[in-house]
N, CA, C and O atoms as a GROMACS GRO file, in nm:
protein
  420
    1MET      N    1   0.084  -0.120   0.011
    1MET     CA    2  -0.019  -0.048  -0.008
    1MET      C    3   0.083   0.089  -0.007
    1MET      O    4   0.165   0.089   0.084
    2ALA      N    5   0.085   0.185  -0.083
    2ALA     CA    6   0.150   0.316  -0.164
    2ALA      C    7   0.144   0.414  -0.007
    2ALA      O    8   0.240   0.470   0.045
    3PHE      N    9  -0.004   0.411   0.045
    3PHE     CA   10  -0.089   0.566   0.146
    3PHE      C   11  -0.206   0.497   0.119
    3PHE      O   12  -0.256   0.452   0.016
    4GLY      N   13  -0.236   0.500   0.229
    4GLY     CA   14  -0.378   0.545   0.321
    4GLY      C   15  -0.388   0.503   0.441
    4GLY      O   16  -0.330   0.562   0.532
    5LEU      N   17  -0.457   0.405   0.459
    5LEU     CA   18  -0.464   0.449   0.640
    5LEU      C   19  -0.510   0.215   0.644
    5LEU      O   20  -0.514   0.128   0.558
    6GLN      N   21  -0.529   0.218   0.776
    6GLN     CA   22  -0.538   0.111   0.751
    6GLN      C   23  -0.587   0.030   0.947
    6GLN      O   24  -0.488   0.023   1.020
    7VAL      N   25  -0.674  -0.002   0.988
    7VAL     CA   26  -0.723   0.007   1.156
    7VAL      C   27  -0.740  -0.123   1.154
    7VAL      O   28  -0.800  -0.176   1.061
    8ARG      N   29  -0.695  -0.185   1.246
    8ARG     CA   30  -0.705  -0.368   1.298
    8ARG      C   31  -0.759  -0.341   1.471
    8ARG      O   32  -0.770  -0.225   1.510
    9ASN      N   33  -0.782  -0.426   1.539
    9ASN     CA   34  -0.852  -0.455   1.611
    9ASN      C   35  -0.742  -0.501   1.737
    9ASN      O   36  -0.624  -0.465   1.727
   10ALA      N   37  -0.786  -0.580   1.852
   10ALA     CA   38  -0.729  -0.713   1.933
   10ALA      C   39  -0.663  -0.771   1.841
   10ALA      O   40  -0.544  -0.759   1.815
   11SER      N   41  -0.763  -0.854   1.776
   11SER     CA   42  -0.652  -0.954   1.706
   11SER      C   43  -0.602  -0.948   1.594
   11SER      O   44  -0.574  -1.053   1.535
   12ASN      N   45  -0.580  -0.838   1.542
   12ASN     CA   46  -0.520  -0.796   1.458
   12ASN      C   47  -0.585  -0.769   1.316
   12ASN      O   48  -0.524  -0.733   1.216
   13GLN      N   49  -0.729  -0.796   1.328
   13GLN     CA   50  -0.793  -0.782   1.147
   13GLN      C   51  -0.828  -0.639   1.184
   13GLN      O   52  -0.859  -0.578   1.286
   14ILE      N   53  -0.805  -0.606   1.017
   14ILE     CA   54  -0.847  -0.538   0.954
   14ILE      C   55  -0.967  -0.472   0.973
   14ILE      O   56  -1.068  -0.529   0.933
   15ARG      N   57  -0.975  -0.362   1.027
   15ARG     CA   58  -1.151  -0.290   1.076
   15ARG      C   59  -1.151  -0.206   0.953
   15ARG      O   60  -1.273  -0.189   0.952
   16LEU      N   61  -1.130  -0.173   0.900
   16LEU     CA   62  -1.109  -0.019   0.796
   16LEU      C   63  -0.943  -0.019   0.747
   16LEU      O   64  -0.838   0.017   0.799
   17ASP      N   65  -0.974  -0.065   0.650
   17ASP     CA   66  -0.930  -0.014   0.555
   17ASP      C   67  -0.910   0.061   0.394
   17ASP      O   68  -0.977   0.030   0.295
   18THR      N   69  -0.788   0.179   0.398
   18THR     CA   70  -0.866   0.286   0.251
   18THR      C   71  -0.768   0.366   0.230
   18THR      O   72  -0.703   0.435   0.308
   19THR      N   73  -0.762   0.344   0.064
   19THR     CA   74  -0.613   0.414   0.040
   19THR      C   75  -0.643   0.500  -0.005
   19THR      O   76  -0.577   0.522  -0.106
   20ASP      N   77  -0.760   0.615   0.028
   20ASP     CA   78  -0.759   0.784  -0.064
   20ASP      C   79  -0.657   0.833   0.065
   20ASP      O   80  -0.632   0.789   0.177
   21ARG      N   81  -0.615   0.942  -0.011
   21ARG     CA   82  -0.502   0.988   0.028
   21ARG      C   83  -0.597   1.152   0.170
   21ARG      O   84  -0.713   1.194   0.159
   22THR      N   85  -0.523   1.186   0.248
   22THR     CA   86  -0.612   1.249   0.371
   22THR      C   87  -0.537   1.372   0.291
   22THR      O   88  -0.443   1.386   0.213
   23PHE      N   89  -0.632   1.448   0.355
   23PHE     CA   90  -0.560   1.617   0.297
   23PHE      C   91  -0.426   1.670   0.346
   23PHE      O   92  -0.395   1.679   0.464
   24ARG      N   93  -0.370   1.693   0.271
   24ARG     CA   94  -0.218   1.809   0.398
   24ARG      C   95  -0.290   1.946   0.345
   24ARG      O   96  -0.347   1.962   0.237
   25LEU      N   97  -0.271   2.049   0.460
   25LEU     CA   98  -0.306   2.168   0.436
   25LEU      C   99  -0.173   2.224   0.386
   25LEU      O  100  -0.062   2.198   0.432
   26TRP      N  101  -0.201   2.298   0.293
   26TRP     CA  102  -0.114   2.375   0.188
   26TRP      C  103  -0.033   2.496   0.237
   26TRP      O  104   0.081   2.502   0.282
   27SER      N  105  -0.165   2.631   0.204
   27SER     CA  106  -0.126   2.754   0.210
   27SER      C  107  -0.269   2.812   0.269
   27SER      O  108  -0.371   2.747   0.248
   28ILE      N  109  -0.272   2.902   0.325
   28ILE     CA  110  -0.361   2.974   0.409
   28ILE      C  111  -0.379   3.128   0.337
   28ILE      O  112  -0.282   3.196   0.372
   29ALA      N  113  -0.456   3.195   0.262
   29ALA     CA  114  -0.407   3.358   0.217
   29ALA      C  115  -0.549   3.460   0.259
   29ALA      O  116  -0.650   3.411   0.309
   30THR      N  117  -0.536   3.579   0.236
   30THR     CA  118  -0.605   3.720   0.240
   30THR      C  119  -0.651   3.755   0.129
   30THR      O  120  -0.555   3.822   0.092
   31ILE      N  121  -0.719   3.761   0.052
   31ILE     CA  122  -0.776   3.833  -0.066
   31ILE      C  123  -0.884   3.921  -0.002
   31ILE      O  124  -0.974   3.930   0.081
   32SER      N  125  -0.804   3.985  -0.110
   32SER     CA  126  -0.973   4.180  -0.077
   32SER      C  127  -0.927   4.197  -0.207
   32SER      O  128  -0.842   4.140  -0.275
   33THR      N  129  -1.040   4.332  -0.232
   33THR     CA  130  -1.000   4.407  -0.353
   33THR      C  131  -1.121   4.541  -0.293
   33THR      O  132  -1.165   4.542  -0.178
   34THR      N  133  -1.154   4.638  -0.394
   34THR     CA  134  -1.235   4.750  -0.332
   34THR      C  135  -1.326   4.744  -0.541
   34THR      O  136  -1.400   4.829  -0.590
   35ALA      N  137  -1.298   4.672  -0.577
   35ALA     CA  138  -1.310   4.672  -0.778
   35ALA      C  139  -1.451   4.586  -0.760
   35ALA      O  140  -1.458   4.505  -0.667
   36ASP      N  141  -1.545   4.602  -0.836
   36ASP     CA  142  -1.671   4.480  -0.815
   36ASP      C  143  -1.602   4.422  -0.986
   36ASP      O  144  -1.514   4.466  -1.061
   37ASN      N  145  -1.695   4.305  -0.990
   37ASN     CA  146  -1.622   4.233  -1.066
   37ASN      C  147  -1.459   4.226  -1.127
   37ASN      O  148  -1.424   4.243  -1.243
   38THR      N  149  -1.386   4.200  -1.024
   38THR     CA  150  -1.210   4.156  -1.023
   38THR      C  151  -1.166   3.958  -0.999
   38THR      O  152  -1.186   3.866  -0.919
   39ASN      N  153  -1.079   3.994  -1.168
   39ASN     CA  154  -1.003   3.868  -1.133
   39ASN      C  155  -0.874   3.881  -1.066
   39ASN      O  156  -0.778   3.938  -1.118
   40LEU      N  157  -0.873   3.843  -0.987
   40LEU     CA  158  -0.662   3.778  -0.888
   40LEU      C  159  -0.673   3.706  -0.951
   40LEU      O  160  -0.764   3.665  -1.023
   41THR      N  161  -0.519   3.663  -0.916
   41THR     CA  162  -0.444   3.552  -0.935
   41THR      C  163  -0.329   3.575  -0.782
   41THR      O  164  -0.262   3.661  -0.725
   42VAL      N  165  -0.356   3.480  -0.775
   42VAL     CA  166  -0.323   3.423  -0.582
   42VAL      C  167  -0.151   3.306  -0.607
   42VAL      O  168  -0.138   3.192  -0.652
   43SER      N  169  -0.049   3.403  -0.552
   43SER     CA  170   0.038   3.250  -0.617
   43SER      C  171   0.077   3.207  -0.467
   43SER      O  172   0.120   3.260  -0.365
   44VAL      N  173   0.035   3.067  -0.518
   44VAL     CA  174   0.085   2.936  -0.443
   44VAL      C  175   0.229   2.853  -0.447
   44VAL      O  176   0.185   2.747  -0.491
   45PRO      N  177   0.381   2.828  -0.430
   45PRO     CA  178   0.448   2.765  -0.431
   45PRO      C  179   0.423   2.622  -0.513
   45PRO      O  180   0.531   2.676  -0.487
   46GLY      N  181   0.403   2.528  -0.567
   46GLY     CA  182   0.447   2.400  -0.573
   46GLY      C  183   0.255   2.309  -0.656
   46GLY      O  184   0.219   2.206  -0.713
   47MET      N  185   0.204   2.426  -0.611
   47MET     CA  186   0.061   2.477  -0.649
   47MET      C  187   0.089   2.333  -0.827
   47MET      O  188   0.142   2.315  -0.937
   48ARG      N  189   0.022   2.290  -0.744
   48ARG     CA  190   0.044   2.225  -0.972
   48ARG      C  191  -0.156   2.166  -1.007
   48ARG      O  192  -0.214   2.096  -0.923
   49ASN      N  193  -0.222   2.209  -1.130
   49ASN     CA  194  -0.316   2.162  -1.164
   49ASN      C  195  -0.290   1.966  -1.251
   49ASN      O  196  -0.272   1.898  -1.353
   50ASP      N  197  -0.306   1.970  -1.134
   50ASP     CA  198  -0.260   1.827  -1.158
   50ASP      C  199  -0.451   1.711  -1.141
   50ASP      O  200  -0.470   1.598  -1.186
   51GLY      N  201  -0.553   1.798  -1.063
   51GLY     CA  202  -0.660   1.730  -0.989
   51GLY      C  203  -0.675   1.701  -0.808
   51GLY      O  204  -0.774   1.686  -0.737
   52THR      N  205  -0.558   1.701  -0.785
   52THR     CA  206  -0.466   1.739  -0.650
   52THR      C  207  -0.487   1.800  -0.517
   52THR      O  208  -0.474   1.773  -0.397
   53TRP      N  209  -0.532   1.911  -0.608
   53TRP     CA  210  -0.522   2.102  -0.539
   53TRP      C  211  -0.675   2.123  -0.495
   53TRP      O  212  -0.732   2.040  -0.566
   54GLU      N  213  -0.766   2.183  -0.425
   54GLU     CA  214  -0.902   2.242  -0.427
   54GLU      C  215  -0.841   2.395  -0.344
   54GLU      O  216  -0.722   2.420  -0.329
   55VAL      N  217  -0.900   2.440  -0.319
   55VAL     CA  218  -0.919   2.555  -0.322
   55VAL      C  219  -1.065   2.641  -0.245
   55VAL      O  220  -1.155   2.676  -0.322
   56LEU      N  221  -1.083   2.673  -0.078
   56LEU     CA  222  -1.189   2.611   0.018
   56LEU      C  223  -1.145   2.846   0.053
   56LEU      O  224  -1.035   2.902   0.052
   57PHE      N  225  -1.314   2.919   0.082
   57PHE     CA  226  -1.318   3.056   0.047
   57PHE      C  227  -1.385   3.016   0.185
   57PHE      O  228  -1.428   2.910   0.229
   58GLN      N  229  -1.376   3.136   0.232
   58GLN     CA  230  -1.445   3.191   0.299
   58GLN      C  231  -1.461   3.363   0.383
   58GLN      O  232  -1.368   3.419   0.441
   59THR      N  233  -1.571   3.405   0.372
   59THR     CA  234  -1.552   3.541   0.406
   59THR      C  235  -1.538   3.641   0.479
   59THR      O  236  -1.640   3.709   0.491
   60GLY      N  237  -1.467   3.669   0.522
   60GLY     CA  238  -1.414   3.761   0.632
   60GLY      C  239  -1.472   3.939   0.654
   60GLY      O  240  -1.463   4.034   0.732
   61SER      N  241  -1.535   3.894   0.516
   61SER     CA  242  -1.600   4.109   0.512
   61SER      C  243  -1.760   4.070   0.612
   61SER      O  244  -1.856   4.006   0.570
   62THR      N  245  -1.741   4.137   0.762
   62THR     CA  246  -1.906   4.167   0.742
   62THR      C  247  -1.960   4.265   0.752
   62THR      O  248  -1.902   4.371   0.772
   63GLY      N  249  -2.066   4.254   0.740
   63GLY     CA  250  -2.148   4.467   0.840
   63GLY      C  251  -2.144   4.580   0.695
   63GLY      O  252  -2.212   4.683   0.696
   64ASN      N  253  -2.075   4.551   0.602
   64ASN     CA  254  -1.974   4.682   0.525
   64ASN      C  255  -2.017   4.613   0.341
   64ASN      O  256  -1.979   4.682   0.246
   65ALA      N  257  -2.112   4.451   0.306
   65ALA     CA  258  -2.080   4.488   0.206
   65ALA      C  259  -2.222   4.368   0.192
   65ALA      O  260  -2.261   4.294   0.283
   66ASN      N  261  -2.274   4.376   0.060
   66ASN     CA  262  -2.448   4.272   0.066
   66ASN      C  263  -2.413   4.156  -0.039
   66ASN      O  264  -2.431   4.200  -0.152
   67MET      N  265  -2.372   4.033  -0.041
   67MET     CA  266  -2.379   3.923  -0.048
   67MET      C  267  -2.172   3.960  -0.133
   67MET      O  268  -2.138   3.923  -0.245
   68PRO      N  269  -2.111   4.010  -0.066
   68PRO     CA  270  -1.929   3.964  -0.178
   68PRO      C  271  -1.946   3.814  -0.206
   68PRO      O  272  -1.980   3.739  -0.114
   69THR      N  273  -1.924   3.768  -0.332
   69THR     CA  274  -1.851   3.674  -0.390
   69THR      C  275  -1.743   3.617  -0.430
   69THR      O  276  -1.666   3.696  -0.485
   70ILE      N  277  -1.698   3.480  -0.422
   70ILE     CA  278  -1.571   3.475  -0.507
   70ILE      C  279  -1.566   3.344  -0.511
   70ILE      O  280  -1.616   3.272  -0.424
   71SER      N  281  -1.487   3.291  -0.648
   71SER     CA  282  -1.530   3.147  -0.694
   71SER      C  283  -1.374   3.148  -0.827
   71SER      O  284  -1.325   3.208  -0.922
   72LEU      N  285  -1.359   3.005  -0.716
   72LEU     CA  286  -1.227   2.951  -0.883
   72LEU      C  287  -1.229   2.985  -0.993
   72LEU      O  288  -1.315   2.921  -1.053
   73ASN      N  289  -1.169   3.067  -1.066
   73ASN     CA  290  -1.111   3.051  -1.196
   73ASN      C  291  -1.018   2.960  -1.261
   73ASN      O  292  -1.023   2.957  -1.384
   74SER      N  293  -0.948   2.897  -1.211
   74SER     CA  294  -0.902   2.811  -1.212
   74SER      C  295  -0.755   2.792  -1.092
   74SER      O  296  -0.740   2.862  -0.992
   75ILE      N  297  -0.680   2.706  -1.126
   75ILE     CA  298  -0.565   2.633  -1.095
   75ILE      C  299  -0.447   2.648  -1.215
   75ILE      O  300  -0.445   2.649  -1.338
   76TYR      N  301  -0.364   2.658  -1.120
   76TYR     CA  302  -0.265   2.667  -1.239
   76TYR      C  303  -0.091   2.642  -1.175
   76TYR      O  304  -0.058   2.620  -1.059
   77THR      N  305  -0.015   2.652  -1.282
   77THR     CA  306   0.090   2.584  -1.207
   77THR      C  307   0.218   2.714  -1.106
   77THR      O  308   0.291   2.808  -1.138
   78ASN      N  309   0.165   2.606  -0.924
   78ASN     CA  310   0.249   2.808  -0.888
   78ASN      C  311   0.162   2.890  -0.826
   78ASN      O  312   0.200   2.998  -0.783
   79GLY      N  313   0.000   2.838  -0.812
   79GLY     CA  314  -0.081   2.934  -0.838
   79GLY      C  315  -0.239   2.911  -0.864
   79GLY      O  316  -0.274   2.794  -0.885
   80TYR      N  317  -0.353   3.029  -0.863
   80TYR     CA  318  -0.467   2.981  -0.871
   80TYR      C  319  -0.574   3.138  -0.890
   80TYR      O  320  -0.559   3.195  -0.782
   81SER      N  321  -0.622   3.181  -0.934
   81SER     CA  322  -0.693   3.294  -0.989
   81SER      C  323  -0.844   3.302  -0.916
   81SER      O  324  -0.891   3.212  -0.847
   82VAL      N  325  -0.886   3.383  -0.936
   82VAL     CA  326  -0.990   3.392  -0.903
   82VAL      C  327  -1.059   3.528  -0.945
   82VAL      O  328  -1.002   3.634  -0.971
   83ARG      N  329  -1.254   3.489  -0.944
   83ARG     CA  330  -1.311   3.629  -0.938
   83ARG      C  331  -1.407   3.655  -0.851
   83ARG      O  332  -1.484   3.566  -0.818
   84VAL      N  333  -1.418   3.787  -0.799
   84VAL     CA  334  -1.435   3.816  -0.667
   84VAL      C  335  -1.584   3.949  -0.736
   84VAL      O  336  -1.577   4.020  -0.837
   85THR      N  337  -1.647   3.942  -0.681
   85THR     CA  338  -1.754   4.047  -0.716
   85THR      C  339  -1.794   4.095  -0.576
   85THR      O  340  -1.852   4.017  -0.501
   86THR      N  341  -1.752   4.288  -0.520
   86THR     CA  342  -1.808   4.296  -0.381
   86THR      C  343  -1.906   4.283  -0.369
   86THR      O  344  -1.919   4.212  -0.269
   87GLY      N  345  -2.070   4.326  -0.441
   87GLY     CA  346  -2.141   4.366  -0.403
   87GLY      C  347  -2.170   4.506  -0.360
   87GLY      O  348  -2.084   4.579  -0.409
   88PHE      N  349  -2.244   4.564  -0.300
   88PHE     CA  350  -2.256   4.718  -0.268
   88PHE      C  351  -2.177   4.694  -0.064
   88PHE      O  352  -2.218   4.645   0.041
   89VAL      N  353  -2.100   4.739  -0.094
   89VAL     CA  354  -2.000   4.839  -0.023
   89VAL      C  355  -1.990   4.980   0.061
   89VAL      O  356  -1.959   5.093   0.021
   90PHE      N  357  -2.023   4.940   0.178
   90PHE     CA  358  -2.061   5.106   0.194
   90PHE      C  359  -1.922   5.077   0.361
   90PHE      O  360  -1.894   4.981   0.432
   91PRO      N  361  -1.874   5.216   0.352
   91PRO     CA  362  -1.851   5.326   0.274
   91PRO      C  363  -1.818   5.252   0.155
   91PRO      O  364  -1.781   5.135   0.143
   92ALA      N  365  -1.847   5.369   0.043
   92ALA     CA  366  -1.813   5.365  -0.083
   92ALA      C  367  -1.680   5.309  -0.091
   92ALA      O  368  -1.609   5.355  -0.001
   93GLY      N  369  -1.590   5.184  -0.203
   93GLY     CA  370  -1.458   5.226  -0.165
   93GLY      C  371  -1.355   5.130  -0.081
   93GLY      O  372  -1.234   5.108  -0.084
   94SER      N  373  -1.480   5.080   0.006
   94SER     CA  374  -1.435   4.991   0.110
   94SER      C  375  -1.444   4.853   0.045
   94SER      O  376  -1.538   4.804  -0.018
   95ALA      N  377  -1.326   4.804   0.073
   95ALA     CA  378  -1.265   4.636   0.057
   95ALA      C  379  -1.363   4.540   0.116
   95ALA      O  380  -1.433   4.555   0.216
   96VAL      N  381  -1.354   4.436   0.031
   96VAL     CA  382  -1.422   4.330   0.080
   96VAL      C  383  -1.299   4.214   0.110
   96VAL      O  384  -1.201   4.222   0.036
   97TYR      N  385  -1.299   4.145   0.178
   97TYR     CA  386  -1.191   4.028   0.160
   97TYR      C  387  -1.236   3.860   0.181
   97TYR      O  388  -1.351   3.851   0.225
   98PHE      N  389  -1.189   3.770   0.165
   98PHE     CA  390  -1.204   3.655   0.245
   98PHE      C  391  -1.110   3.588   0.219
   98PHE      O  392  -1.029   3.602   0.127
   99TYR      N  393  -1.120   3.466   0.348
   99TYR     CA  394  -0.994   3.401   0.393
   99TYR      C  395  -0.970   3.274   0.280
   99TYR      O  396  -1.078   3.232   0.240
  100ALA      N  397  -0.866   3.213   0.227
  100ALA     CA  398  -0.893   3.092   0.116
  100ALA      C  399  -0.802   3.020   0.191
  100ALA      O  400  -0.723   3.071   0.270
  101THR      N  401  -0.817   2.865   0.162
  101THR     CA  402  -0.728   2.794   0.248
  101THR      C  403  -0.745   2.636   0.098
  101THR      O  404  -0.844   2.573   0.063
  102VAL      N  405  -0.564   2.627   0.039
  102VAL     CA  406  -0.519   2.576   0.022
  102VAL      C  407  -0.496   2.460   0.002
  102VAL      O  408  -0.425   2.476  -0.097
  103PHE      N  409  -0.500   2.296   0.024
  103PHE     CA  410  -0.492   2.174   0.060
  103PHE      C  411  -0.529   2.077  -0.092
  103PHE      O  412  -0.604   2.072  -0.190
  104ARG      N  413  -0.389   1.993  -0.014
  104ARG     CA  414  -0.370   1.910  -0.148
  104ARG      C  415  -0.453   1.743  -0.051
  104ARG      O  416  -0.458   1.696   0.063
  105SER      N  417  -0.508   1.709  -0.206
  105SER     CA  418  -0.522   1.553  -0.135
  105SER      C  419  -0.487   1.438  -0.233
  105SER      O  420  -0.493   1.321  -0.196
   0.00000   0.00000   0.00000
């Protein structure tokens, strides 16, 4: 078995056997912008577009924005790109921000 997890009972019998890889936290970033409908790139050394990478977003903006959104455009070598929509921001020109967590499975 190259990777995975095996759990055995007291009699050494396998009770759980999986060859799925567990994920590895790779990086955490804060993404912010004041411009609506913006495409941004984020550098993540070592990242590749090989199907084993994921990006999870959480909004950090509270109280000053109406429905800011972020979506992943693409993963590429050493980074990823996102599209950010700020929505209605008060006061005008305030930044919206998101936390981005990159992990690899």
